[in-house]
C-alpha positions as CSV (number, residue, x, y, z in Angstrom):
1,M,134.2,120.2,150.1
2,L,133.9,122.7,153.5
3,I,133.8,125.9,152.0
4,R,130.5,124.7,149.7
5,K,128.9,123.7,152.6
6,F,130.1,126.9,153.9
7,Y,128.8,129.1,151.1
8,K,125.2,127.7,150.8
9,N,124.8,127.3,154.5
10,F,125.9,131.1,155.2
11,T,125.3,133.2,151.7
12,V,121.8,131.8,151.9
13,T,120.8,132.8,155.5
14,C,122.5,136.2,155.5
15,I,120.5,136.7,151.7
16,I,117.1,135.1,153.7
17,N,117.9,137.0,157.1
18,H,119.6,140.3,156.2
19,F,122.5,140.2,158.0
20,I,123.7,143.4,158.4
21,Y,126.4,141.7,160.8
22,P,127.6,139.3,158.3
23,F,131.4,138.6,159.7
24,H,129.7,137.9,163.3
25,E,127.8,135.4,161.3
26,A,130.7,133.8,159.7
27,I,132.9,133.7,162.6
28,R,130.5,131.2,164.0
29,Y,131.2,128.6,162.1
30,I,134.7,128.7,162.2
31,Q,136.4,125.7,164.4
32,F,140.0,124.7,165.6
33,G,139.5,121.7,166.7
34,F,138.3,121.2,169.8
35,L,137.4,125.1,169.8
36,T,134.4,125.7,169.0
37,N,133.5,129.1,169.9
38,V,135.7,131.0,168.2
39,E,133.9,134.3,168.4
40,S,134.4,134.5,172.4
41,L,138.4,134.6,171.0
42,F,137.1,137.5,169.6
43,F,134.9,139.5,172.0
44,P,137.4,141.4,174.4
45,F,139.0,143.1,171.1
46,W,135.3,144.1,169.9
47,L,134.2,145.5,173.1
48,L,137.3,147.3,173.5
49,S,137.4,148.9,170.3
50,T,133.7,149.7,170.7
51,F,134.1,151.3,173.9
52,T,136.9,153.7,172.8
53,R,135.3,154.6,169.3
54,F,131.6,155.8,171.1
55,A,134.3,157.4,174.0
56,F,135.7,159.0,170.7
57,Y,132.5,160.1,169.5
58,F,130.7,161.4,172.9
59,Y,133.4,163.7,173.7
60,I,134.0,165.2,170.3
61,S,129.9,165.3,170.0
62,S,130.4,167.3,173.0
63,L,132.9,169.2,172.5
64,L,131.1,170.8,169.0
65,F,127.6,171.3,171.4
66,G,130.4,173.7,173.6
67,T,131.4,175.1,171.0
68,I,128.0,175.9,169.5
69,F,127.1,176.7,172.7
70,K,129.8,178.8,174.0
71,I,130.3,176.2,177.5
72,R,133.6,176.1,178.8
73,Q,133.9,173.2,180.5
74,F,131.9,170.7,177.7
75,E,133.6,167.6,179.2
76,Y,130.2,168.1,182.2
77,I,128.1,167.3,178.9
78,I,128.8,163.8,178.5
79,P,126.6,162.1,180.5
80,T,123.7,163.7,179.6
81,L,124.1,163.2,175.8
82,A,125.3,159.7,176.0
83,T,121.6,159.0,177.8
84,V,119.9,161.3,175.1
85,T,121.7,159.1,173.0
86,V,120.9,155.7,174.0
87,L,117.2,156.6,175.1
88,L,117.0,157.6,171.3
89,G,118.2,154.5,170.6
90,S,115.9,152.4,172.4
91,I,113.1,153.4,170.6
92,P,113.3,151.5,167.3
93,E,112.1,147.6,168.6
94,T,114.5,146.2,166.0
95,P,116.9,148.6,163.7
96,T,117.2,145.3,161.7
97,F,114.0,145.0,160.1
98,S,112.5,148.4,161.3
99,I,115.7,150.3,158.9
100,F,114.4,148.6,155.3
101,Y,110.6,150.7,156.3
102,L,112.2,153.5,157.1
103,R,114.2,153.4,154.5
104,V,111.6,153.5,152.0
105,A,109.5,155.9,154.6
106,L,112.7,158.4,154.2
107,L,113.0,157.9,150.5
108,H,109.3,159.3,149.7
109,T,109.5,162.0,151.6
110,A,112.9,163.8,151.6
111,T,112.8,162.9,147.4
112,P,110.3,166.4,147.2
113,I,112.1,167.9,150.3
114,F,115.4,167.8,147.8
115,L,113.4,168.4,145.1
116,L,112.0,172.0,145.2
117,L,114.9,172.4,148.4
118,P,117.2,174.3,145.9
119,F,114.5,176.6,144.4
120,L,113.3,177.7,147.7
121,L,117.2,178.7,148.0
122,W,117.2,180.6,145.3
123,V,113.7,182.5,145.7
124,L,114.3,183.6,149.3
125,A,118.4,184.6,147.9
126,K,116.6,186.6,144.9
127,L,114.5,188.1,147.8
128,K,117.0,188.7,150.1
129,G,119.6,190.2,147.3
130,D,121.8,188.1,147.9
131,V,121.6,187.3,144.3
132,K,122.8,190.1,141.3
133,P,122.7,190.0,138.0
134,E,125.6,188.8,135.9
135,K,127.3,191.1,134.4
136,T,127.6,190.5,130.2
137,K,131.5,191.3,128.7
138,T,131.4,193.3,125.9
139,S,134.4,193.0,123.9
């Protein structure tokens, strides 16, 4: 009975509202007797893992940026990179709903580019002289 109630409530709301994080929504329905807000037990672990993951991403990104532009002390780039990331991340209003519109726009603009790009690269390689005629094997 409990599983049926959970399935009915959770799956219908996930389908209707297009939840991106269904695991976080599923935890909200779990109760252990007097303990009703079980998601607060997972929050510190989620916060720690998120901080560690983003610190690793920022370090790798600054390392790549420093390598590309030959910057020896690339650690000083991390705060600037974090600021730019936060500013770029705050541009869309709500990513949950705007991502569906951006997907359609991206599909309409990227499809012709991906179809024409190989031919464009082939023509540029021909003009540059990188493509040489294939020699036929005679026996």
